[in-house]
RODO-2510 file (C-alpha; in nm, 4 decimals, decimal comma):
residues 342
     n   res          X          Y          Z
     1     m    -0,3352    -1,8045    -5,1763
     2     e    -0,6923    -1,9464    -5,2559
     3     l    -0,5948    -1,9882    -5,6239
     4     q    -0,3016    -2,2108    -5,4926
     5     r    -0,5705    -2,4278    -5,3043
     6     r    -0,7821    -2,4223    -5,5975
     7     p    -0,5684    -2,4301    -5,8973
     8     e    -0,8772    -2,5212    -6,1336
     9     l    -1,0187    -2,1421    -6,0831
    10     r    -0,6795    -2,0025    -6,2308
    11     g    -0,7411    -1,7432    -6,4997
    12     l    -1,1101    -1,7164    -6,3764
    13     p    -1,2802    -1,4137    -6,1858
    14     v    -1,2510    -1,5026    -5,8354
    15     i    -1,3903    -1,3051    -5,5245
    16     v    -1,2961    -1,3739    -5,1762
    17     a    -1,6002    -1,2559    -4,9525
    18     g    -1,8219    -1,3555    -4,6687
    19     s    -2,1736    -1,4567    -4,7609
    20     g    -2,3841    -1,2297    -4,5385
    21     p    -2,5926    -0,9245    -4,6800
    22     r    -2,3474    -0,7058    -4,5665
    23     a    -2,0115    -0,8974    -4,6341
    24     v    -1,7527    -0,7069    -4,8145
    25     v    -1,4765    -0,8264    -5,0482
    26     t    -1,1728    -0,9399    -4,8755
    27     t    -0,9589    -0,9592    -5,2098
    28     a    -1,0369    -1,0699    -5,5546
    29     s    -0,8417    -1,2236    -5,8734
    30     y    -0,7043    -0,9978    -6,1642
    31     e    -0,9800    -1,1565    -6,3489
    32     a    -1,2497    -1,0164    -6,1230
    33     r    -1,0633    -0,6680    -6,0911
    34     r    -1,1137    -0,6050    -6,4732
    35     y    -1,4782    -0,5855    -6,3899
    36     g    -1,4065    -0,3318    -6,1320
    37     v    -1,4349    -0,5702    -5,8396
    38     g    -1,2009    -0,4329    -5,5391
    39     s    -1,1158    -0,4794    -5,1751
    40     a    -1,3631    -0,3615    -4,9351
    41     m    -1,6291    -0,3427    -5,1884
    42     p    -1,9760    -0,4758    -5,0824
    43     a    -2,0122    -0,8412    -5,1897
    44     s    -2,3480    -0,7554    -5,3595
    45     q    -2,1946    -0,4960    -5,5514
    46     a    -1,8816    -0,7073    -5,6664
    47     l    -2,1425    -0,9705    -5,7999
    48     r    -2,3260    -0,7196    -5,9693
    49     l    -2,0254    -0,6215    -6,1707
    50     c    -1,9090    -0,9830    -6,2143
    51     p    -2,1809    -1,2181    -6,1547
    52     q    -1,9869    -1,5200    -6,3138
    53     a    -1,7425    -1,4876    -6,0448
    54     t    -1,6762    -1,7842    -5,8197
    55     v    -1,7098    -1,6844    -5,4459
    56     i    -1,4903    -1,8129    -5,1607
    57     a    -1,5041    -1,7559    -4,8108
    58     p    -1,2192    -1,6060    -4,6550
    59     d    -0,9894    -1,8352    -4,4342
    60     f    -0,8054    -1,5775    -4,2023
    61     a    -0,6433    -1,8175    -3,9941
    62     a    -0,4840    -1,9971    -4,2972
    63     y    -0,3836    -1,6243    -4,4395
    64     k    -0,2049    -1,5272    -4,1052
    65     e    -0,0026    -1,8803    -4,1255
    66     v     0,1230    -1,7839    -4,4415
    67     s     0,1959    -1,4215    -4,3846
    68     e     0,3946    -1,5356    -4,0846
    69     r     0,6156    -1,7334    -4,3003
    70     v     0,6515    -1,5098    -4,5803
    71     m     0,7706    -1,2151    -4,3226
    72     a     0,9768    -1,4979    -4,1428
    73     v     1,1719    -1,5313    -4,5081
    74     v     1,1843    -1,1616    -4,5429
    75     r     1,3535    -1,0685    -4,1792
    76     e     1,6212    -1,3238    -4,2603
    77     h     1,7441    -1,1084    -4,5508
    78     i     1,6369    -0,7455    -4,4326
    79     a     1,7003    -0,6022    -4,0961
    80     r     1,4741    -0,3211    -4,1010
    81     v     1,1109    -0,4186    -4,2088
    82     e     0,7820    -0,2705    -4,1256
    83     q     0,4903    -0,5007    -4,1746
    84     l     0,1463    -0,3384    -4,2725
    85     g    -0,1274    -0,5998    -4,2501
    86     l    -0,0989    -0,9539    -4,3921
    87     d     0,0409    -0,8829    -4,7286
    88     e     0,2413    -0,5784    -4,7335
    89     a     0,5630    -0,4537    -4,5981
    90     f     0,8386    -0,1638    -4,6429
    91     l     1,1946    -0,2880    -4,6261
    92     d     1,4803    -0,0603    -4,5626
    93     l     1,7572    -0,1216    -4,8215
    94     s     1,9889     0,1685    -4,7250
    95     g     2,3265     0,0235    -4,6436
    96     l     2,3083    -0,3266    -4,8541
    97     l     2,5694    -0,3782    -5,0996
    98     s     2,3439    -0,5084    -5,3622
    99     p     1,9934    -0,4253    -5,2446
   100     k     1,8032    -0,5307    -5,5649
   101     s     1,9819    -0,8645    -5,5323
   102     a     1,8953    -0,9170    -5,2010
   103     v     1,5151    -0,8572    -5,2513
   104     r     1,5397    -1,0724    -5,5581
   105     r     1,6446    -1,3507    -5,3109
   106     v     1,3736    -1,2732    -5,0800
   107     v     1,1300    -1,3030    -5,3787
   108     a     1,2811    -1,6343    -5,5108
   109     e     1,2837    -1,7714    -5,1459
   110     v     0,9285    -1,6991    -5,0617
   111     s     0,7971    -1,8652    -5,3963
   112     i     0,9895    -2,1515    -5,3115
   113     l     0,8844    -2,1822    -4,9562
   114     t     0,5421    -2,0866    -4,9781
   115     g     0,4426    -2,0500    -5,3609
   116     m     0,3250    -1,6941    -5,3070
   117     s     0,4159    -1,4670    -5,5727
   118     v     0,5366    -1,1041    -5,4749
   119     s     0,5115    -0,7559    -5,6349
   120     v     0,7981    -0,5420    -5,5766
   121     g     0,8760    -0,1842    -5,5949
   122     i     1,1785     0,0061    -5,5041
   123     g     1,2362     0,3757    -5,4576
   124     p     1,3790     0,6507    -5,2653
   125     n     1,0851     0,6934    -5,0032
   126     r     0,7632     0,5194    -4,9137
   127     l     0,5499     0,6936    -5,1557
   128     v     0,7404     0,5955    -5,4727
   129     a     0,8202     0,2411    -5,3509
   130     k     0,4438     0,1822    -5,2951
   131     i     0,3384     0,2874    -5,6278
   132     a     0,5968     0,1285    -5,7855
   133     s     0,5018    -0,2094    -5,6078
   134     d     0,1412    -0,1374    -5,7417
   135     a     0,2454    -0,0718    -6,0953
   136     e     0,3114    -0,4248    -6,2507
   137     k     0,1269    -0,6380    -6,0705
   138     p     0,1126    -0,9683    -6,0373
   139     a     0,4692    -1,0295    -5,9456
   140     g     0,6189    -0,6914    -6,0689
   141     f     0,9630    -0,5921    -5,9849
   142     v     0,9697    -0,2252    -6,0656
   143     v     1,2607     0,0198    -5,9667
   144     l     1,1945     0,4055    -5,9963
   145     d     1,3487     0,7550    -5,8428
   146     r     1,1260     1,0209    -5,8102
   147     r     1,1576     1,2016    -6,1563
   148     q     1,0920     0,8570    -6,3343
   149     a     0,7709     0,8117    -6,1098
   150     f     0,6535     1,1500    -6,2171
   151     l     0,7169     1,0980    -6,5920
   152     r     0,5545     0,7573    -6,5775
   153     f     0,2308     0,8709    -6,4226
   154     r     0,2166     1,2268    -6,4782
   155     g    -0,1052     1,1805    -6,6750
   156     e    -0,2753     0,9583    -6,4200
   157     s    -0,5389     1,0843    -6,1756
   158     p    -0,4267     1,2258    -5,8442
   159     r    -0,6310     0,9562    -5,6970
   160     m    -0,3533     0,6940    -5,7579
   161     i    -0,1323     0,8547    -5,4905
   162     p    -0,1677     0,7245    -5,1781
   163     g    -0,2774     0,9892    -4,9325
   164     i    -0,5266     1,1536    -5,1955
   165     g    -0,8480     1,0169    -5,1325
   166     p    -1,1633     1,0260    -5,3646
   167     k    -1,3081     1,3347    -5,2198
   168     t    -0,9865     1,5359    -5,2381
   169     a    -0,9357     1,3970    -5,6064
   170     a    -1,3184     1,4720    -5,6889
   171     k    -1,2473     1,8343    -5,5816
   172     l    -0,9316     1,8504    -5,7738
   173     e    -1,1029     1,7347    -6,0674
   174     a    -1,4010     2,0270    -6,0124
   175     l    -1,1102     2,2606    -5,9968
   176     g    -0,9901     2,1573    -6,3623
   177     v    -0,7021     1,9472    -6,1864
   178     g    -0,7175     1,6047    -6,3674
   179     t    -0,3978     1,4885    -6,3933
   180     i    -0,0697     1,4465    -6,1628
   181     d     0,0823     1,6581    -6,3880
   182     q    -0,1489     1,9414    -6,3583
   183     l    -0,1257     1,9289    -5,9886
   184     a     0,2553     1,9656    -5,9944
   185     r     0,1935     2,2726    -6,1934
   186     c    -0,0487     2,4390    -5,9537
   187     d     0,0574     2,7620    -5,7535
   188     p     0,1057     2,6948    -5,4066
   189     g    -0,0797     2,9745    -5,2897
   190     w    -0,3946     2,8731    -5,4982
   191     l    -0,3807     2,5285    -5,3544
   192     a    -0,3613     2,6368    -5,0222
   193     g    -0,6563     2,8626    -5,0771
   194     h    -0,8700     2,5831    -5,1800
   195     f    -0,7238     2,3236    -4,9456
   196     g    -0,5738     2,4789    -4,6632
   197     e    -0,2366     2,6060    -4,5433
   198     r    -0,1587     2,2295    -4,4417
   199     q    -0,3165     1,9978    -4,7064
   200     g    -0,2353     2,2459    -5,0111
   201     p     0,1410     2,1957    -4,9550
   202     h     0,1079     1,8540    -4,8903
   203     l    -0,0814     1,7850    -5,2193
   204     l     0,1898     1,9570    -5,4084
   205     a     0,4645     1,7536    -5,2538
   206     l     0,2774     1,4330    -5,3207
   207     s     0,2430     1,5304    -5,6905
   208     h     0,6152     1,5439    -5,7105
   209     f     0,6781     1,2120    -5,5146
   210     e     0,8083     1,3683    -5,2425
   211     a     0,7410     1,1776    -4,9008
   212     s     0,9166     1,0372    -4,6040
   213     d     1,1359     0,7518    -4,6305
   214     e     1,1297     0,6350    -4,2426
   215     i     1,0638     0,2966    -4,1757
   216     v     0,8855     0,2259    -3,8412
   217     t     1,0323    -0,1229    -3,7429
   218     e     0,8058    -0,1416    -3,4048
   219     r     0,4580     0,0181    -3,3368
   220     e     0,3610     0,0567    -2,9757
   221     a    -0,0083    -0,0456    -2,9785
   222     v    -0,2343     0,2326    -2,8124
   223     s    -0,5599     0,0455    -2,8325
   224     e    -0,7060    -0,2685    -2,9064
   225     s    -1,0773    -0,3143    -3,0133
   226     r    -1,3671    -0,5552    -3,1192
   227     e    -1,6537    -0,4479    -3,3673
   228     s    -1,9197    -0,6302    -3,5631
   229     t    -2,1345    -0,5246    -3,8488
   230     f    -2,4513    -0,6991    -3,8461
   231     d    -2,6345    -0,8854    -4,1216
   232     f    -2,9578    -0,7381    -3,9874
   233     d    -3,0183    -0,3885    -3,8289
   234     i    -3,0813    -0,4374    -3,4628
   235     a    -3,3405    -0,1891    -3,2789
   236     g    -3,4019    -0,3978    -2,9380
   237     a    -3,1917    -0,2703    -2,6539
   238     e    -3,1466    -0,6228    -2,5060
   239     e    -2,9809    -0,7747    -2,8212
   240     m    -2,7512    -0,4743    -2,8545
   241     e    -2,6327    -0,5189    -2,4982
   242     e    -2,5827    -0,8775    -2,5707
   243     r    -2,3964    -0,8624    -2,8903
   244     l    -2,1742    -0,5551    -2,6938
   245     l    -2,1224    -0,7960    -2,4175
   246     a    -1,9864    -1,0741    -2,6729
   247     l    -1,7482    -0,8461    -2,8304
   248     a    -1,6263    -0,7346    -2,4787
   249     s    -1,5486    -1,0856    -2,4226
   250     d    -1,3481    -1,1315    -2,7309
   251     l    -1,1817    -0,8169    -2,6576
   252     a    -1,0691    -0,9354    -2,2909
   253     a    -0,9172    -1,2810    -2,4490
   254     g    -0,7113    -1,0522    -2,6606
   255     l    -0,5923    -0,8020    -2,3901
   256     a    -0,5089    -1,1479    -2,1899
   257     r    -0,3117    -1,3018    -2,4333
   258     s    -0,1064    -0,9761    -2,5023
   259     g    -0,0872    -0,9062    -2,1214
   260     r    -0,2442    -0,5717    -2,1736
   261     r    -0,4398    -0,3472    -1,9321
   262     g    -0,6205     0,0033    -2,0073
   263     r    -0,7837     0,2635    -1,8327
   264     t    -1,0443     0,4053    -2,0911
   265     v    -1,3326     0,1877    -2,2244
   266     r    -1,5005     0,3165    -2,5508
   267     i    -1,7798     0,2069    -2,7872
   268     k    -1,8790     0,2726    -3,1357
   269     v    -2,2213     0,2529    -3,2609
   270     r    -2,3063     0,3115    -3,6196
   271     l    -2,6889     0,3378    -3,6789
   272     d    -2,8798     0,2509    -3,9815
   273     d    -2,8393     0,5456    -4,1632
   274     w    -2,4564     0,5150    -4,1083
   275     t    -2,4213     0,8062    -3,8243
   276     t    -2,1196     0,6918    -3,6313
   277     v    -2,1151     0,7685    -3,2566
   278     t    -1,8304     0,7091    -3,0292
   279     r    -1,8543     0,7112    -2,6461
   280     a    -1,5804     0,6601    -2,3956
   281     r    -1,4846     0,6628    -2,0335
   282     t    -1,1660     0,6819    -1,8493
   283     l    -1,1421     0,4812    -1,5031
   284     p    -0,9542     0,5368    -1,2055
   285     q    -0,7846     0,1990    -1,2567
   286     e    -0,6623    -0,0162    -1,5428
   287     v    -0,9090    -0,2936    -1,6788
   288     a    -0,8483    -0,6084    -1,8773
   289     g    -1,1431    -0,8635    -1,7900
   290     a    -1,4842    -0,9029    -1,9737
   291     s    -1,6920    -0,8186    -1,6798
   292     e    -1,5121    -0,4843    -1,6200
   293     i    -1,5018    -0,3892    -1,9948
   294     g    -1,8788    -0,5167    -2,0422
   295     k    -2,0203    -0,3396    -1,7478
   296     v    -1,8680     0,0022    -1,8595
   297     a    -1,9732    -0,0552    -2,2252
   298     i    -2,3244    -0,1341    -2,0887
   299     e    -2,3308     0,1784    -1,9197
   300     l    -2,2118     0,3728    -2,2294
   301     l    -2,4635     0,2321    -2,4687
   302     r    -2,7647     0,2909    -2,2154
   303     e    -2,6357     0,6683    -2,1690
   304     y    -2,6284     0,7173    -2,5396
   305     s    -2,9628     0,4924    -2,6039
   306     p    -2,9286     0,4791    -2,9726
   307     p    -3,2277     0,6752    -3,1518
   308     r    -3,2460     0,4389    -3,4507
   309     p    -3,1473     0,0787    -3,5420
   310     v    -2,8108    -0,0410    -3,5244
   311     r    -2,5885    -0,1817    -3,8011
   312     l    -2,2441    -0,1984    -3,6151
   313     l    -2,1277    -0,2110    -3,2627
   314     g    -1,7743    -0,1959    -3,1476
   315     v    -1,5982    -0,1853    -2,7993
   316     g    -1,2338    -0,1053    -2,7347
   317     v    -0,9870    -0,0558    -2,4530
   318     t    -0,7089     0,2272    -2,4506
   319     g    -0,4671     0,4019    -2,2288
   320     f    -0,2286     0,0955    -2,1816
   321     a     0,0186     0,1165    -1,9267
   322     g     0,3795     0,0296    -2,0349
   323     p     0,5025    -0,0808    -2,3867
   324     a     0,2791    -0,3324    -2,5537
   325     a     0,3828    -0,6310    -2,7826
   326     v     0,3508    -0,5879    -3,1677
   327     a     0,1871    -0,8544    -3,3600
   328     g     0,3488    -0,8752    -3,6535
   329     p    -0,3989    -1,3268    -4,8673
   330     g    -0,3573    -1,2849    -5,1714
   331     q    -0,0368    -1,1710    -5,3286
   332     l     0,2551    -1,0224    -5,0785
   333     t     0,3626    -0,6801    -5,1738
   334     l     0,6808    -0,5424    -5,0755
   335     p     0,7157    -0,1596    -5,1351
   336     v     1,0953    -0,0949    -5,0449
   337     a     1,1985     0,2542    -4,9315
   338     g     1,5577     0,3589    -4,8621
   339     e     1,7479     0,2802    -5,1788
   340     a     1,7710     0,5828    -5,4562
   341     a     1,6737     0,4002    -5,7888
   342     a     1,9577     0,4350    -6,0191
***
C-alpha cells in the first residue's frame, strides 16, 4: 500500500517501521527482504542489514480502511471467510461450482477497486493453503494438494511449516533432521521420545502436510488489552503508574465501543532483562470504566513491585459476559482451504 502512495519507491528497498529505539518492522518491500529484513524485526537491526532502505512510518488507520474494503469484496463472492489480521484470510471454497474462477474474480475486483495485489494459495487444508499462498509472492496463484506440497517443499527446512517454530526446528536439526523429507521419514516413537507424546505425532503430521481444514468464520473475543513498549526503560513507580492509567483509559474506551464488560483485570510487566510477569484479579462484579480498571491495575502493579526497570506495561480485561462482537498493509494473502487441488 505504501508503494501505491509513493510509486517513486517501487523497486527500491523500503521498510515500514516506527522511529523509536525499540521500533519494529511492520512490513518491508521484497527488495528489502532480500537483505534479510522481516516483519517484527527490530528496526535498528533491519537498518543494519539494509542501510540504504527508505523507512516509512506506519499508517495503521489507512491500512485498516483498505483492509475493510478488500474484505468486503472477498465476502461478496465467498460465503465463509476467516479473517486473520489486516491482510490475510482463509476462504472456504467447498460447494462452489468453479472455485478457482471465483477466487480469480476476487483478485481482479480487489485490484480494480483498491489497486492491491493478492497472493492466493489453494489447497485441501489450511496448512497447504497457507504455504501455497506464500510460495510465489507477490501476486502468486498456487494450487497444490498434499502430495504436491510435499514434493515441492520436501528439501526445505521444517521451519517453513507454520506451527514449527525456530526452537523446534533447531532441535530437529541438532538431531540430524534438517529437511521436511527427513522429518516425514522419522520413526513416530523416536519423535515422541524427543518431543513428547503430543508434539511428536503432530510434527510428523505436519511433515506430511496433514492439518485441519476447518474455517472459523466468527471468533468470540475472550479478552481485550492494551500494552506499550517504552523507548527507554522506566524505573520510577510514579511514571509506571501514569503509563498504566493511560493504557487503562484507552482500554476502557475500546470496551465502551464494543459494549463489553469483564470481571477479571490483569496486568503484564516486562522487565529490562525480558522477564515477563502477569498478575490478575477477578472481581465480584463486571467492570469497564477507566477508573475501575485503573484502580485494580495499580493495585496489582504495587503488589508486584517490579524489582528492575520496566520496558513494557500492559493492562487487560477478560471474563466477558455474553457474546462479543467480532472486529473484522502491504499485500493481501488469501490462503484458501476447503478445495482439493486437482
